[in-house]
Structure formats: C-alpha cells, structure tokens
C-alpha atoms as an extended CHARMM CRD file, in Angstrom:
* protein
*
       290  EXT
         1         1  MET       CA             -0.2210000000       -0.2390000000       -0.1700000000  PROA      1               0.0000000000
         2         2  LYS       CA              3.1280000000        2.5430000000        0.4570000000  PROA      2               0.0000000000
         3         3  ARG       CA              4.3250000000        1.7890000000       -2.4640000000  PROA      3               0.0000000000
         4         4  LEU       CA              1.2810000000        2.4900000000       -4.3300000000  PROA      4               0.0000000000
         5         5  ILE       CA              0.7370000000        5.9140000000       -2.8460000000  PROA      5               0.0000000000
         6         6  PHE       CA              4.4900000000        6.6690000000       -3.5680000000  PROA      6               0.0000000000
         7         7  LEU       CA              3.9520000000        5.6030000000       -7.3710000000  PROA      7               0.0000000000
         8         8  LYS       CA              0.7510000000        7.9960000000       -7.3020000000  PROA      8               0.0000000000
         9         9  SER       CA              2.5240000000       10.7860000000       -5.6770000000  PROA      9               0.0000000000
        10        10  ILE       CA              5.1170000000       10.6630000000       -8.2590000000  PROA      10              0.0000000000
        11        11  PHE       CA              2.7390000000       10.4390000000      -11.4150000000  PROA      11              0.0000000000
        12        12  PHE       CA              0.5940000000       13.8450000000       -9.5400000000  PROA      12              0.0000000000
        13        13  ALA       CA              3.9070000000       15.1850000000       -9.6070000000  PROA      13              0.0000000000
        14        14  PHE       CA              5.1590000000       14.6210000000      -13.2270000000  PROA      14              0.0000000000
        15        15  ALA       CA              1.9340000000       15.6430000000      -14.3800000000  PROA      15              0.0000000000
        16        16  PHE       CA              1.7720000000       19.1430000000      -12.8090000000  PROA      16              0.0000000000
        17        17  CYS       CA              5.5500000000       19.8480000000      -13.8960000000  PROA      17              0.0000000000
        18        18  LEU       CA              4.0860000000       18.9430000000      -17.4690000000  PROA      18              0.0000000000
        19        19  CYS       CA              0.9600000000       21.0690000000      -17.0630000000  PROA      19              0.0000000000
        20        20  GLY       CA              2.9530000000       23.8200000000      -15.5810000000  PROA      20              0.0000000000
        21        21  SER       CA              4.9090000000       24.2520000000      -18.1310000000  PROA      21              0.0000000000
        22        22  VAL       CA              2.8840000000       25.1430000000      -21.0010000000  PROA      22              0.0000000000
        23        23  PHE       CA              3.2660000000       28.3740000000      -22.4730000000  PROA      23              0.0000000000
        24        24  SER       CA              1.8410000000       30.6930000000      -25.1680000000  PROA      24              0.0000000000
        25        25  GLN       CA              4.1700000000       31.0510000000      -28.4890000000  PROA      25              0.0000000000
        26        26  VAL       CA              4.6460000000       34.9070000000      -27.1150000000  PROA      26              0.0000000000
        27        27  GLY       CA              5.9870000000       33.3380000000      -23.7170000000  PROA      27              0.0000000000
        28        28  ILE       CA              2.6320000000       33.7730000000      -21.6670000000  PROA      28              0.0000000000
        29        29  PRO       CA              1.7430000000       30.7280000000      -19.3450000000  PROA      29              0.0000000000
        30        30  VAL       CA             -1.7970000000       29.2720000000      -20.4010000000  PROA      30              0.0000000000
        31        31  ASN       CA             -3.9610000000       27.0600000000      -18.9870000000  PROA      31              0.0000000000
        32        32  PRO       CA             -3.7660000000       23.4780000000      -20.4350000000  PROA      32              0.0000000000
        33        33  ASN       CA             -6.9510000000       22.8350000000      -20.3420000000  PROA      33              0.0000000000
        34        34  VAL       CA             -8.1480000000       25.7020000000      -22.2950000000  PROA      34              0.0000000000
        35        35  ALA       CA             -7.4190000000       25.7100000000      -26.1850000000  PROA      35              0.0000000000
        36        36  ALA       CA             -5.5290000000       28.7800000000      -26.9690000000  PROA      36              0.0000000000
        37        37  THR       CA             -5.1190000000       30.4040000000      -30.1660000000  PROA      37              0.0000000000
        38        38  VAL       CA             -1.6480000000       32.7990000000      -30.8470000000  PROA      38              0.0000000000
        39        39  GLN       CA             -2.0180000000       34.8110000000      -34.3820000000  PROA      39              0.0000000000
        40        40  CYS       CA              1.0440000000       36.1650000000      -36.0490000000  PROA      40              0.0000000000
        41        41  ILE       CA              0.5370000000       39.5930000000      -37.7050000000  PROA      41              0.0000000000
        42        42  LEU       CA              3.1220000000       40.8410000000      -40.2530000000  PROA      42              0.0000000000
        43        43  PRO       CA              4.1850000000       44.5460000000      -40.0990000000  PROA      43              0.0000000000
        44        44  ALA       CA              2.3950000000       47.1750000000      -42.2270000000  PROA      44              0.0000000000
        45        45  GLN       CA              4.1630000000       48.8230000000      -45.0310000000  PROA      45              0.0000000000
        46        46  PRO       CA              6.6050000000       51.4250000000      -43.6050000000  PROA      46              0.0000000000
        47        47  GLY       CA              4.8840000000       55.1660000000      -44.1110000000  PROA      47              0.0000000000
        48        48  SER       CA              6.7860000000       57.4790000000      -46.7670000000  PROA      48              0.0000000000
        49        49  ILE       CA             10.2890000000       57.9210000000      -46.7150000000  PROA      49              0.0000000000
        50        50  GLU       CA             11.5350000000       61.4300000000      -45.6310000000  PROA      50              0.0000000000
        51        51  PHE       CA             14.9500000000       62.9500000000      -47.1330000000  PROA      51              0.0000000000
        52        52  SER       CA             16.7790000000       64.9000000000      -44.5490000000  PROA      52              0.0000000000
        53        53  THR       CA             18.0280000000       67.7530000000      -47.4220000000  PROA      53              0.0000000000
        54        54  SER       CA             17.3420000000       68.3000000000      -50.9370000000  PROA      54              0.0000000000
        55        55  SER       CA             21.3420000000       68.1120000000      -52.1850000000  PROA      55              0.0000000000
        56        56  VAL       CA             24.4900000000       67.2620000000      -51.0240000000  PROA      56              0.0000000000
        57        57  GLY       CA             28.2700000000       67.5590000000      -52.1110000000  PROA      57              0.0000000000
        58        58  LEU       CA             30.0790000000       65.3620000000      -53.9590000000  PROA      58              0.0000000000
        59        59  GLY       CA             30.6820000000       62.6750000000      -51.1540000000  PROA      59              0.0000000000
        60        60  GLY       CA             28.2080000000       64.0380000000      -49.0280000000  PROA      60              0.0000000000
        61        61  THR       CA             25.7120000000       62.0320000000      -46.7980000000  PROA      61              0.0000000000
        62        62  PHE       CA             22.0050000000       62.7900000000      -45.9610000000  PROA      62              0.0000000000
        63        63  THR       CA             19.3560000000       60.4090000000      -44.3900000000  PROA      63              0.0000000000
        64        64  ALA       CA             16.1150000000       58.7330000000      -45.5260000000  PROA      64              0.0000000000
        65        65  SER       CA             13.7420000000       57.7210000000      -42.8060000000  PROA      65              0.0000000000
        66        66  VAL       CA             10.5450000000       56.6110000000      -41.8890000000  PROA      66              0.0000000000
        67        67  PRO       CA              8.0580000000       56.4440000000      -39.0800000000  PROA      67              0.0000000000
        68        68  SER       CA              9.6910000000       54.2400000000      -36.2780000000  PROA      68              0.0000000000
        69        69  VAL       CA              7.3920000000       51.3520000000      -34.6610000000  PROA      69              0.0000000000
        70        70  ALA       CA              8.4940000000       49.8790000000      -31.6500000000  PROA      70              0.0000000000
        71        71  GLY       CA              9.4750000000       45.7260000000      -32.0820000000  PROA      71              0.0000000000
        72        72  LEU       CA             10.2670000000       46.2890000000      -36.0170000000  PROA      72              0.0000000000
        73        73  SER       CA             13.6270000000       46.3640000000      -37.7650000000  PROA      73              0.0000000000
        74        74  TYR       CA             13.9360000000       47.9700000000      -40.9440000000  PROA      74              0.0000000000
        75        75  THR       CA             16.1750000000       46.8150000000      -44.4060000000  PROA      75              0.0000000000
        76        76  TRP       CA             17.1040000000       49.6070000000      -46.6630000000  PROA      76              0.0000000000
        77        77  ASN       CA             18.2760000000       49.0390000000      -50.3670000000  PROA      77              0.0000000000
        78        78  GLU       CA             21.8610000000       50.1950000000      -51.2930000000  PROA      78              0.0000000000
        79        79  PRO       CA             21.0570000000       51.5900000000      -55.1130000000  PROA      79              0.0000000000
        80        80  SER       CA             24.3590000000       51.5500000000      -56.5550000000  PROA      80              0.0000000000
        81        81  ASP       CA             23.2440000000       52.7340000000      -59.9210000000  PROA      81              0.0000000000
        82        82  LEU       CA             22.4290000000       56.1190000000      -57.9650000000  PROA      82              0.0000000000
        83        83  GLY       CA             26.0300000000       55.9960000000      -56.5650000000  PROA      83              0.0000000000
        84        84  LEU       CA             24.7540000000       55.9950000000      -52.9560000000  PROA      84              0.0000000000
        85        85  SER       CA             25.9270000000       53.3560000000      -50.2750000000  PROA      85              0.0000000000
        86        86  ILE       CA             24.8330000000       52.8790000000      -46.7520000000  PROA      86              0.0000000000
        87        87  THR       CA             27.2630000000       54.5040000000      -44.2750000000  PROA      87              0.0000000000
        88        88  SER       CA             25.3720000000       53.9520000000      -40.9410000000  PROA      88              0.0000000000
        89        89  GLY       CA             21.4110000000       53.0370000000      -39.9170000000  PROA      89              0.0000000000
        90        90  GLN       CA             20.6540000000       49.7360000000      -41.6050000000  PROA      90              0.0000000000
        91        91  GLY       CA             17.8400000000       47.9330000000      -39.7670000000  PROA      91              0.0000000000
        92        92  THR       CA             16.7280000000       50.9990000000      -38.0760000000  PROA      92              0.0000000000
        93        93  ALA       CA             14.0360000000       53.2240000000      -39.3110000000  PROA      93              0.0000000000
        94        94  THR       CA             16.9630000000       56.2870000000      -40.0550000000  PROA      94              0.0000000000
        95        95  VAL       CA             19.7070000000       55.3100000000      -42.6230000000  PROA      95              0.0000000000
        96        96  THR       CA             22.5580000000       57.4990000000      -43.6830000000  PROA      96              0.0000000000
        97        97  TYR       CA             23.5830000000       57.2460000000      -47.4780000000  PROA      97              0.0000000000
        98        98  GLN       CA             26.9540000000       58.4580000000      -48.9970000000  PROA      98              0.0000000000
        99        99  ALA       CA             26.8050000000       59.9630000000      -52.2290000000  PROA      99              0.0000000000
       100       100  SER       CA             29.6220000000       58.7600000000      -54.6630000000  PROA      100             0.0000000000
       101       101  MET       CA             32.8380000000       60.8650000000      -55.4310000000  PROA      101             0.0000000000
       102       102  TRP       CA             31.9910000000       60.4200000000      -59.0940000000  PROA      102             0.0000000000
       103       103  GLY       CA             28.8410000000       62.6580000000      -58.3310000000  PROA      103             0.0000000000
       104       104  CYS       CA             26.1420000000       60.7540000000      -59.6890000000  PROA      104             0.0000000000
       105       105  LEU       CA             22.6650000000       62.4120000000      -59.9460000000  PROA      105             0.0000000000
       106       106  VAL       CA             20.4880000000       61.1300000000      -57.3600000000  PROA      106             0.0000000000
       107       107  GLY       CA             16.4110000000       61.6290000000      -58.3930000000  PROA      107             0.0000000000
       108       108  ILE       CA             16.4500000000       59.2090000000      -60.9620000000  PROA      108             0.0000000000
       109       109  GLY       CA             15.8010000000       55.9600000000      -59.2670000000  PROA      109             0.0000000000
       110       110  ASP       CA             14.4830000000       54.4500000000      -56.3060000000  PROA      110             0.0000000000
       111       111  ILE       CA             15.1220000000       54.4550000000      -52.2830000000  PROA      111             0.0000000000
       112       112  SER       CA             12.8420000000       51.5020000000      -50.9180000000  PROA      112             0.0000000000
       113       113  VAL       CA             12.4510000000       49.8840000000      -47.0640000000  PROA      113             0.0000000000
       114       114  TYR       CA             10.6890000000       47.4160000000      -45.5240000000  PROA      114             0.0000000000
       115       115  ALA       CA              9.8940000000       46.3750000000      -42.2390000000  PROA      115             0.0000000000
       116       116  SER       CA             10.4530000000       43.1900000000      -40.4000000000  PROA      116             0.0000000000
       117       117  ASN       CA              9.1800000000       41.3130000000      -37.1600000000  PROA      117             0.0000000000
       118       118  ILE       CA              9.4560000000       37.5410000000      -36.4370000000  PROA      118             0.0000000000
       119       119  CYS       CA              6.2230000000       36.7370000000      -38.2180000000  PROA      119             0.0000000000
       120       120  GLY       CA              8.1140000000       38.0960000000      -41.6430000000  PROA      120             0.0000000000
       121       121  ASN       CA              8.5960000000       40.9640000000      -43.8040000000  PROA      121             0.0000000000
       122       122  SER       CA              5.7170000000       43.6780000000      -44.7000000000  PROA      122             0.0000000000
       123       123  PRO       CA              5.2180000000       45.0430000000      -47.9880000000  PROA      123             0.0000000000
       124       124  VAL       CA              8.2220000000       47.4640000000      -49.7300000000  PROA      124             0.0000000000
       125       125  ARG       CA              7.8010000000       51.0890000000      -49.3830000000  PROA      125             0.0000000000
       126       126  THR       CA              9.3040000000       52.7800000000      -52.6180000000  PROA      126             0.0000000000
       127       127  ASN       CA              9.7620000000       56.4290000000      -53.0380000000  PROA      127             0.0000000000
       128       128  THR       CA             11.7040000000       57.9750000000      -55.8320000000  PROA      128             0.0000000000
       129       129  THR       CA             14.4980000000       60.2140000000      -53.9990000000  PROA      129             0.0000000000
       130       130  THR       CA             14.3300000000       63.7140000000      -54.3210000000  PROA      130             0.0000000000
       131       131  VAL       CA             17.8200000000       64.7500000000      -53.3410000000  PROA      131             0.0000000000
       132       132  THR       CA             20.3440000000       65.9350000000      -55.6060000000  PROA      132             0.0000000000
       133       133  VAL       CA             24.2520000000       65.8160000000      -55.8880000000  PROA      133             0.0000000000
       134       134  THR       CA             25.9760000000       69.6180000000      -56.6710000000  PROA      134             0.0000000000
       135       135  GLY       CA             28.9610000000       69.8630000000      -58.3720000000  PROA      135             0.0000000000
       136       136  ALA       CA             28.2470000000       67.4790000000      -61.4490000000  PROA      136             0.0000000000
       137       137  THR       CA             25.4340000000       68.1510000000      -62.5780000000  PROA      137             0.0000000000
       138       138  THR       CA             26.6900000000       70.6290000000      -65.2040000000  PROA      138             0.0000000000
       139       139  VAL       CA             30.0760000000       71.5890000000      -66.8570000000  PROA      139             0.0000000000
       140       140  THR       CA             30.4520000000       75.1380000000      -68.1180000000  PROA      140             0.0000000000
       141       141  GLY       CA             32.8200000000       75.7000000000      -71.4010000000  PROA      141             0.0000000000
       142       142  SER       CA             33.7180000000       78.8130000000      -73.1190000000  PROA      142             0.0000000000
       143       143  ILE       CA             30.2740000000       78.9880000000      -75.1690000000  PROA      143             0.0000000000
       144       144  ASP       CA             27.6880000000       77.0300000000      -73.2790000000  PROA      144             0.0000000000
       145       145  THR       CA             26.6380000000       75.4100000000      -70.3390000000  PROA      145             0.0000000000
       146       146  TYR       CA             26.1410000000       71.4490000000      -70.7320000000  PROA      146             0.0000000000
       147       147  ASP       CA             23.8620000000       69.0140000000      -68.3940000000  PROA      147             0.0000000000
       148       148  VAL       CA             25.7970000000       66.1220000000      -66.9890000000  PROA      148             0.0000000000
       149       149  TYR       CA             24.9890000000       62.5370000000      -66.0860000000  PROA      149             0.0000000000
       150       150  CYS       CA             27.6080000000       60.4650000000      -63.7720000000  PROA      150             0.0000000000
       151       151  TYR       CA             27.1310000000       56.8680000000      -64.0600000000  PROA      151             0.0000000000
       152       152  PRO       CA             28.6410000000       54.4340000000      -61.7400000000  PROA      152             0.0000000000
       153       153  ALA       CA             32.2570000000       53.6320000000      -62.2340000000  PROA      153             0.0000000000
       154       154  PRO       CA             34.1640000000       53.0040000000      -64.4310000000  PROA      154             0.0000000000
       155       155  VAL       CA             31.5580000000       54.6240000000      -67.2090000000  PROA      155             0.0000000000
       156       156  GLY       CA             32.2450000000       57.6810000000      -65.4880000000  PROA      156             0.0000000000
       157       157  CYS       CA             30.3520000000       61.4790000000      -65.8580000000  PROA      157             0.0000000000
       158       158  TRP       CA             29.2590000000       62.4040000000      -69.4940000000  PROA      158             0.0000000000
       159       159  MET       CA             27.8160000000       65.6150000000      -71.3490000000  PROA      159             0.0000000000
       160       160  ILE       CA             24.3010000000       64.8590000000      -72.2200000000  PROA      160             0.0000000000
       161       161  GLU       CA             24.3440000000       67.4190000000      -74.4990000000  PROA      161             0.0000000000
       162       162  ASN       CA             26.2870000000       67.9680000000      -77.7760000000  PROA      162             0.0000000000
       163       163  SER       CA             29.3550000000       70.4180000000      -77.5770000000  PROA      163             0.0000000000
       164       164  LYS       CA             29.7910000000       73.9910000000      -79.0190000000  PROA      164             0.0000000000
       165       165  GLU       CA             33.4930000000       74.1010000000      -77.8190000000  PROA      165             0.0000000000
       166       166  GLY       CA             36.2840000000       74.5130000000      -79.9480000000  PROA      166             0.0000000000
       167       167  THR       CA             36.9570000000       74.5210000000      -83.5460000000  PROA      167             0.0000000000
       168       168  TYR       CA             34.0070000000       73.6710000000      -85.0740000000  PROA      168             0.0000000000
       169       169  THR       CA             33.0440000000       72.8990000000      -88.9730000000  PROA      169             0.0000000000
       170       170  ALA       CA             29.3650000000       73.7820000000      -88.6950000000  PROA      170             0.0000000000
       171       171  THR       CA             27.0300000000       75.2120000000      -86.2420000000  PROA      171             0.0000000000
       172       172  THR       CA             23.8300000000       73.4450000000      -87.5240000000  PROA      172             0.0000000000
       173       173  TYR       CA             22.0520000000       70.5680000000      -89.3790000000  PROA      173             0.0000000000
       174       174  GLU       CA             20.9640000000       71.8970000000      -93.1630000000  PROA      174             0.0000000000
       175       175  GLY       CA             17.8680000000       73.8060000000      -92.6050000000  PROA      175             0.0000000000
       176       176  LYS       CA             18.1300000000       73.5940000000      -88.3950000000  PROA      176             0.0000000000
       177       177  THR       CA             18.3210000000       76.5050000000      -86.3040000000  PROA      177             0.0000000000
       178       178  ALA       CA             21.9740000000       77.0750000000      -85.2620000000  PROA      178             0.0000000000
       179       179  GLY       CA             23.0200000000       75.0590000000      -82.1370000000  PROA      179             0.0000000000
       180       180  GLU       CA             19.5080000000       73.3350000000      -81.9650000000  PROA      180             0.0000000000
       181       181  ARG       CA             21.5580000000       70.3010000000      -81.2400000000  PROA      181             0.0000000000
       182       182  GLY       CA             24.9520000000       71.1750000000      -80.6560000000  PROA      182             0.0000000000
       183       183  TYR       CA             27.7070000000       71.7140000000      -83.5940000000  PROA      183             0.0000000000
       184       184  TYR       CA             29.2360000000       69.6710000000      -85.7770000000  PROA      184             0.0000000000
       185       185  TYR       CA             32.8310000000       68.6250000000      -86.0470000000  PROA      185             0.0000000000
       186       186  THR       CA             35.4550000000       66.8880000000      -88.2430000000  PROA      186             0.0000000000
       187       187  TRP       CA             37.3090000000       64.1900000000      -86.6480000000  PROA      187             0.0000000000
       188       188  THR       CA             40.9520000000       66.4110000000      -87.0000000000  PROA      188             0.0000000000
       189       189  ASN       CA             38.6140000000       69.3410000000      -85.2450000000  PROA      189             0.0000000000
       190       190  ALA       CA             37.1330000000       66.9240000000      -82.4640000000  PROA      190             0.0000000000
       191       191  ALA       CA             40.2310000000       65.6830000000      -81.7460000000  PROA      191             0.0000000000
       192       192  ALA       CA             41.9770000000       68.8830000000      -81.3710000000  PROA      192             0.0000000000
       193       193  GLY       CA             39.7030000000       70.2590000000      -78.7820000000  PROA      193             0.0000000000
       194       194  ALA       CA             35.9410000000       70.4770000000      -78.5520000000  PROA      194             0.0000000000
       195       195  CYS       CA             35.5850000000       69.9040000000      -75.0560000000  PROA      195             0.0000000000
       196       196  PRO       CA             35.1240000000       72.0120000000      -72.1900000000  PROA      196             0.0000000000
       197       197  SER       CA             37.9680000000       72.1000000000      -69.6680000000  PROA      197             0.0000000000
       198       198  GLY       CA             38.2710000000       68.8990000000      -67.3990000000  PROA      198             0.0000000000
       199       199  TYR       CA             36.1080000000       66.7110000000      -69.8680000000  PROA      199             0.0000000000
       200       200  SER       CA             37.7960000000       65.0720000000      -73.0780000000  PROA      200             0.0000000000
       201       201  LEU       CA             36.6360000000       63.3180000000      -76.5840000000  PROA      201             0.0000000000
       202       202  PRO       CA             36.0020000000       59.2930000000      -75.4670000000  PROA      202             0.0000000000
       203       203  THR       CA             38.1140000000       56.6760000000      -76.3020000000  PROA      203             0.0000000000
       204       204  ASN       CA             36.7560000000       53.6590000000      -77.7690000000  PROA      204             0.0000000000
       205       205  SER       CA             36.9040000000       51.8790000000      -74.3580000000  PROA      205             0.0000000000
       206       206  GLN       CA             35.1620000000       54.8690000000      -72.9610000000  PROA      206             0.0000000000
       207       207  TRP       CA             32.0560000000       54.7750000000      -75.5730000000  PROA      207             0.0000000000
       208       208  GLN       CA             31.9910000000       50.4850000000      -75.0100000000  PROA      208             0.0000000000
       209       209  ALA       CA             31.7400000000       50.7750000000      -71.2210000000  PROA      209             0.0000000000
       210       210  LEU       CA             28.7170000000       53.3650000000      -71.5360000000  PROA      210             0.0000000000
       211       211  ILE       CA             26.8300000000       51.6830000000      -74.1600000000  PROA      211             0.0000000000
       212       212  SER       CA             27.1610000000       48.2590000000      -71.8880000000  PROA      212             0.0000000000
       213       213  TYR       CA             25.8090000000       50.1400000000      -69.0230000000  PROA      213             0.0000000000
       214       214  LEU       CA             23.1030000000       52.0980000000      -71.1100000000  PROA      214             0.0000000000
       215       215  THR       CA             21.9790000000       48.4020000000      -72.4400000000  PROA      215             0.0000000000
       216       216  THR       CA             22.2570000000       46.2340000000      -69.4220000000  PROA      216             0.0000000000
       217       217  THR       CA             21.5960000000       48.0490000000      -66.2050000000  PROA      217             0.0000000000
       218       218  ALA       CA             20.4050000000       51.7920000000      -66.7520000000  PROA      218             0.0000000000
       219       219  THR       CA             16.8690000000       52.7380000000      -65.7850000000  PROA      219             0.0000000000
       220       220  ALA       CA             15.1750000000       53.7810000000      -68.4070000000  PROA      220             0.0000000000
       221       221  GLU       CA             15.4420000000       57.6280000000      -67.4210000000  PROA      221             0.0000000000
       222       222  LEU       CA             19.1320000000       57.3600000000      -67.4690000000  PROA      222             0.0000000000
       223       223  LYS       CA             18.8610000000       56.1020000000      -71.3150000000  PROA      223             0.0000000000
       224       224  ILE       CA             16.5510000000       59.2360000000      -72.1540000000  PROA      224             0.0000000000
       225       225  PRO       CA             19.6620000000       61.9810000000      -72.7550000000  PROA      225             0.0000000000
       226       226  TRP       CA             21.1960000000       59.5880000000      -75.1980000000  PROA      226             0.0000000000
       227       227  TYR       CA             17.6150000000       59.1210000000      -77.7620000000  PROA      227             0.0000000000
       228       228  ASP       CA             15.5440000000       61.6900000000      -76.8550000000  PROA      228             0.0000000000
       229       229  ALA       CA             14.8660000000       64.1750000000      -79.5510000000  PROA      229             0.0000000000
       230       230  ASN       CA             17.8230000000       66.4480000000      -78.4980000000  PROA      230             0.0000000000
       231       231  SER       CA             20.1200000000       63.9550000000      -79.1440000000  PROA      231             0.0000000000
       232       232  LEU       CA             19.3440000000       62.5800000000      -82.4820000000  PROA      232             0.0000000000
       233       233  SER       CA             21.4290000000       65.3280000000      -84.1820000000  PROA      233             0.0000000000
       234       234  GLY       CA             21.7610000000       63.3410000000      -87.6190000000  PROA      234             0.0000000000
       235       235  HSD       CA             25.3120000000       64.0080000000      -89.4490000000  PROA      235             0.0000000000
       236       236  ARG       CA             27.0340000000       64.8110000000      -92.9020000000  PROA      236             0.0000000000
       237       237  ARG       CA             28.9040000000       62.2580000000      -94.6710000000  PROA      237             0.0000000000
       238       238  ASN       CA             31.8170000000       63.9460000000      -96.6040000000  PROA      238             0.0000000000
       239       239  TYR       CA             31.7620000000       61.3960000000      -99.6730000000  PROA      239             0.0000000000
       240       240  THR       CA             27.7200000000       62.1170000000     -100.2750000000  PROA      240             0.0000000000
       241       241  ILE       CA             28.1430000000       65.5920000000      -99.2450000000  PROA      241             0.0000000000
       242       242  TYR       CA             24.5520000000       65.4300000000      -98.2590000000  PROA      242             0.0000000000
       243       243  TRP       CA             22.7410000000       65.8070000000      -94.4010000000  PROA      243             0.0000000000
       244       244  ILE       CA             21.5160000000       62.5010000000      -93.1270000000  PROA      244             0.0000000000
       245       245  ASP       CA             19.4930000000       60.7080000000      -89.8720000000  PROA      245             0.0000000000
       246       246  TRP       CA             18.3370000000       64.0220000000      -88.5010000000  PROA      246             0.0000000000
       247       247  ASP       CA             15.5180000000       62.8700000000      -85.8670000000  PROA      247             0.0000000000
       248       248  LYS       CA             16.6870000000       58.9360000000      -86.4630000000  PROA      248             0.0000000000
       249       249  SER       CA             20.2410000000       58.8530000000      -85.0990000000  PROA      249             0.0000000000
       250       250  ALA       CA             23.7390000000       60.7900000000      -83.8560000000  PROA      250             0.0000000000
       251       251  HSD       CA             26.8520000000       59.9570000000      -84.5580000000  PROA      251             0.0000000000
       252       252  TYR       CA             29.6870000000       60.8600000000      -81.7560000000  PROA      252             0.0000000000
       253       253  TRP       CA             33.1260000000       61.1440000000      -82.9990000000  PROA      253             0.0000000000
       254       254  SER       CA             35.9750000000       59.1670000000      -80.3210000000  PROA      254             0.0000000000
       255       255  THR       CA             39.4340000000       59.6150000000      -80.1130000000  PROA      255             0.0000000000
       256       256  THR       CA             40.3610000000       56.6230000000      -82.3820000000  PROA      256             0.0000000000
       257       257  THR       CA             40.9470000000       58.0660000000      -85.7740000000  PROA      257             0.0000000000
       258       258  GLN       CA             37.9050000000       58.0990000000      -87.6690000000  PROA      258             0.0000000000
       259       259  TYR       CA             35.8120000000       56.3000000000      -85.5180000000  PROA      259             0.0000000000
       260       260  ALA       CA             32.5260000000       57.0040000000      -84.5230000000  PROA      260             0.0000000000
       261       261  PHE       CA             29.6720000000       55.4920000000      -82.0400000000  PROA      261             0.0000000000
       262       262  ALA       CA             25.8800000000       55.4450000000      -83.2560000000  PROA      262             0.0000000000
       263       263  PHE       CA             22.4430000000       55.6930000000      -81.3520000000  PROA      263             0.0000000000
       264       264  TYR       CA             19.5270000000       55.1290000000      -82.6340000000  PROA      264             0.0000000000
       265       265  GLN       CA             15.8880000000       56.5250000000      -81.8180000000  PROA      265             0.0000000000
       266       266  ASN       CA             14.6140000000       53.1760000000      -80.8480000000  PROA      266             0.0000000000
       267       267  PRO       CA             17.4100000000       51.9920000000      -77.6920000000  PROA      267             0.0000000000
       268       268  ALA       CA             16.3660000000       48.4310000000      -78.7560000000  PROA      268             0.0000000000
       269       269  GLU       CA             18.4420000000       48.6810000000      -81.8680000000  PROA      269             0.0000000000
       270       270  PRO       CA             21.9590000000       48.0380000000      -81.2940000000  PROA      270             0.0000000000
       271       271  ASN       CA             24.7030000000       50.7940000000      -80.7310000000  PROA      271             0.0000000000
       272       272  PHE       CA             27.8520000000       49.9750000000      -82.4240000000  PROA      272             0.0000000000
       273       273  HSD       CA             30.7260000000       51.6280000000      -83.3270000000  PROA      273             0.0000000000
       274       274  ALA       CA             32.3360000000       51.8950000000      -87.2800000000  PROA      274             0.0000000000
       275       275  HSD       CA             34.7440000000       53.5790000000      -89.4460000000  PROA      275             0.0000000000
       276       276  TYR       CA             33.6900000000       57.1810000000      -91.0020000000  PROA      276             0.0000000000
       277       277  HSD       CA             35.9560000000       59.6750000000      -92.9880000000  PROA      277             0.0000000000
       278       278  VAL       CA             37.5680000000       62.0990000000      -91.1170000000  PROA      278             0.0000000000
       279       279  ASP       CA             36.2300000000       64.5610000000      -92.7570000000  PROA      279             0.0000000000
       280       280  ASP       CA             32.3000000000       63.6140000000      -91.9980000000  PROA      280             0.0000000000
       281       281  TRP       CA             30.7040000000       66.2680000000      -89.7290000000  PROA      281             0.0000000000
       282       282  MET       CA             29.6900000000       64.9290000000      -86.6000000000  PROA      282             0.0000000000
       283       283  PRO       CA             28.3610000000       65.7540000000      -83.0290000000  PROA      283             0.0000000000
       284       284  VAL       CA             30.5340000000       65.3550000000      -80.2730000000  PROA      284             0.0000000000
       285       285  ARG       CA             29.7040000000       64.6770000000      -76.5340000000  PROA      285             0.0000000000
       286       286  CYS       CA             32.6990000000       64.4990000000      -73.9420000000  PROA      286             0.0000000000
       287       287  VAL       CA             33.4100000000       62.5490000000      -70.4410000000  PROA      287             0.0000000000
       288       288  LYS       CA             35.1340000000       63.7840000000      -67.5340000000  PROA      288             0.0000000000
       289       289  SER       CA             38.4830000000       63.1050000000      -67.7220000000  PROA      289             0.0000000000
       290       290  ASN       CA             40.1010000000       61.0080000000      -64.6020000000  PROA      290             0.0000000000
C-alpha cells in the first residue's frame, strides 16, 4: 500500500510539472485545459520615406527615414546605380546614405525599405529620391553650359548635350536652327579640342563601357538623354556631301581616328562603332577626364 501511494505521488508531481510548463507562442503561461490560438501578424508597410536635405556635395551624406514602430527592424536598399552607399542605420527606421565621389545624380531612381518582425516582412515602401548631388550636374565651357550625368565607375561622368566648344565645322544641321543640337566637327577638329575644360573626347573603351551600362543596367530615365529628340542630331557624310538622319540617329566621334559610335531613335536597336571618313561632320559628347 505504501508503494502504491508513493507511485501515485510521483505521477501527480510529473503531471503537474508538465501542465505547469505550458506556454503560448508569445511566452505567456496558459491553462493546459483551455485551447489557445496565437495570431502572428506581419508588419504594415512603412510610412512615406522622408529625406533630410534636397542636395549634397560630392561624397556628402544625407538621411532617409520612415516613422519608427517599436519591435520592428528595417531593411533599406543600396542603389549603386544612383551612386549611393549606406554608412549607418541599416536595420533602423533612419539610414544614412553617402553620395559617390563620382557625383552620380540622385533623383533618377528609387530608394526602398521594408519592415520585419518574427512573423515576416512587410510590403516594400519605395520612393523616388528627391536629393541631387551638386557639383556634377553641369559643366561650363567657353560657349555654353552643359548638363552632365554621372554613372557608376568605370563609366564616369558624361555630357548629355552635344558640344559647341573648340573649332567646329558647322553650327547646325542643314535647314535647322544654329546650335539647336550642338555643333558639328570633322574628326580632326574634334580631336584637337571640342570639350570644356576637365572633359575630353571619349576613347573607344569609354564608349563601350557607357553603351554596355545603358543596354544592360541603366533605368529608362538614364537612357533618355541618349535617345531623345535633343540628341538625335544626324550628321553629314563627306563622300555624299549631304545631311542624313536628323531625328533618327546620332554618331559621336571617338579619340580613335575615324571611329564614331552610333545611337538610334529606338533604344532597342544595337549601338555600334564603325569607321567614318575624317572629314565627315559629326557631333561631339565629352566625358569627364580622370
């Protein structure tokens, strides 16, 4: 009889231990005799992204933030195509970005963030940036001031308007307004100096790096200055002595003798480089010198 009582005591203690150690998914003790349902709730989409400034200098920093919610972590993207890198704050509601020393334009692309908890991730919040990097948006020559886009290395900073500098061969396409789409140069005049100070005629490899970026990585907005109406300036062929391709294409000189690179109205058409006569008249676009 004493042994039976002892075994019953052990069973009761064991049962009490099991029952007393039941917890919910959130760590709250529950009555084991009552069914419990714990609901896991995903975070809501973060609020609108706010920026700390409207402009920064080359290599400068600015913050992007969303309203902070307790218990959540935040993951921000690092858009290298905008020349931005995160220096601090990843995981929090406020992150610090640093602009590239290349001076990439910010405002043509997106910054995004999502929130997380133990249940999962929120929908992504995406805002187009409203911050510009000053000091690399234009270059001033002796004739005009030109807009510049700076792309991630090794592509570099490029004028997105046709040059009017140096010794030009013609100021306009036949029948068009003078300087409407830049000036036209023989290869000799272009190579002699058709760029503002600090910029130069691109090499074949620089053209190829740009074209590779435009056709494989760049957003639609970054492609526009190479294919829009202000760019498709046509050219004059020396051997036929007439103008061709206004509104259809543009051919730009390279430092390599007789070589030019073509851009067409339809960005889907392949860009290419080819031999041209040194006395053909073509526009010039310049790249920032290293």
